[in-house]
C-alpha positions as semicolon CSV with decimal commas, in nm:
position;residue;x (nm);y (nm);z (nm)
1;M;1,811;0,885;-1,581
2;V;1,607;0,564;-1,575
3;E;1,707;0,503;-1,211
4;Q;1,561;0,840;-1,113
5;I;1,231;0,763;-1,283
6;I;1,202;0,423;-1,115
7;S;1,312;0,533;-0,768
8;D;1,097;0,843;-0,732
9;S;0,846;0,873;-0,449
10;R;0,526;0,773;-0,628
11;F;0,464;0,476;-0,396
12;Q;0,531;0,640;-0,058
13;F;0,260;0,654;0,204
14;G;0,003;0,917;0,118
15;K;0,085;0,920;-0,252
16;K;-0,159;0,836;-0,529
17;W;-0,016;0,492;-0,619
18;F;-0,012;0,379;-0,258
19;W;-0,383;0,453;-0,226
20;I;-0,454;0,281;-0,556
21;G;-0,277;-0,021;-0,407
22;M;-0,501;-0,002;-0,101
23;V;-0,811;-0,002;-0,322
24;V;-0,674;-0,300;-0,515
25;A;-0,620;-0,473;-0,180
26;L;-0,995;-0,479;-0,121
27;N;-0,977;-0,793;-0,334
28;L;-0,747;-1,048;-0,167
29;M;-0,545;-1,195;-0,454
30;P;-0,469;-0,874;-0,647
31;G;-0,382;-0,707;-0,316
32;L;-0,137;-0,981;-0,227
33;V;0,018;-0,976;-0,573
34;F;0,056;-0,597;-0,575
35;G;0,186;-0,590;-0,218
36;G;0,427;-0,873;-0,294
37;A;0,552;-0,697;-0,603
38;L;0,625;-0,387;-0,398
39;M;0,792;-0,589;-0,122
40;I;1,040;-0,728;-0,373
41;E;1,175;-0,376;-0,426
42;K;1,402;-0,276;-0,140
43;E;1,278;0,084;-0,122
44;R;0,908;-0,015;-0,122
45;R;0,898;-0,295;0,137
46;K;0,702;-0,102;0,400
47;E;0,435;0,008;0,156
48;G;0,407;-0,341;0,009
49;A;0,376;-0,497;0,353
50;V;0,102;-0,253;0,451
51;I;-0,092;-0,330;0,132
52;A;-0,054;-0,709;0,173
53;V;-0,151;-0,705;0,542
54;F;-0,448;-0,480;0,465
55;A;-0,563;-0,727;0,196
56;V;-0,556;-1,018;0,442
57;V;-0,719;-0,825;0,728
58;W;-0,993;-0,690;0,500
59;F;-1,062;-1,041;0,364
60;I;-1,095;-1,184;0,716
61;F;-1,321;-0,897;0,823
62;A;-1,539;-0,925;0,511
63;A;-1,567;-1,303;0,530
64;F;-1,638;-1,343;0,900
65;V;-1,802;-1,015;1,004
66;L;-1,934;-0,810;0,714
67;G;-2,070;-1,096;0,501
68;P;-2,270;-1,269;0,775
69;W;-2,404;-0,934;0,900
70;L;-2,522;-0,842;0,548
71;Q;-2,688;-1,186;0,516
72;R;-2,873;-1,142;0,846
73;K;-2,999;-0,802;0,728
74;G;-3,125;-0,960;0,405
75;I;-2,896;-0,754;0,180
76;L;-2,692;-1,053;0,064
77;P;-2,867;-1,375;-0,035
78;Q;-2,793;-1,698;0,149
79;Y;-2,692;-1,983;-0,077
80;K;-2,663;-2,346;0,018
81;L;-2,426;-2,547;-0,195
82;F;-2,528;-2,886;-0,061
83;K;-2,854;-3,025;0,062
84;V;-2,791;-3,202;0,391
85;G;-3,033;-3,462;0,516
């Protein structure tokens, strides 16, 4: 009985919990933790890998493309941590 509850299809692609995992992956660390937790389970490795890879790709995109573009547009402030010179 418990095995059926645990191994149902709630985490398959297109299901509610998979998409919740994708939203969590918009933040790098929780996305990696959630994806890693799913990858530990044999039946959920594909979904976990997709969530973890999405978290890393989104972080790289946000850090190197989206963030600088938003700063140039004046939407995000530009902070300087150190005064050089």
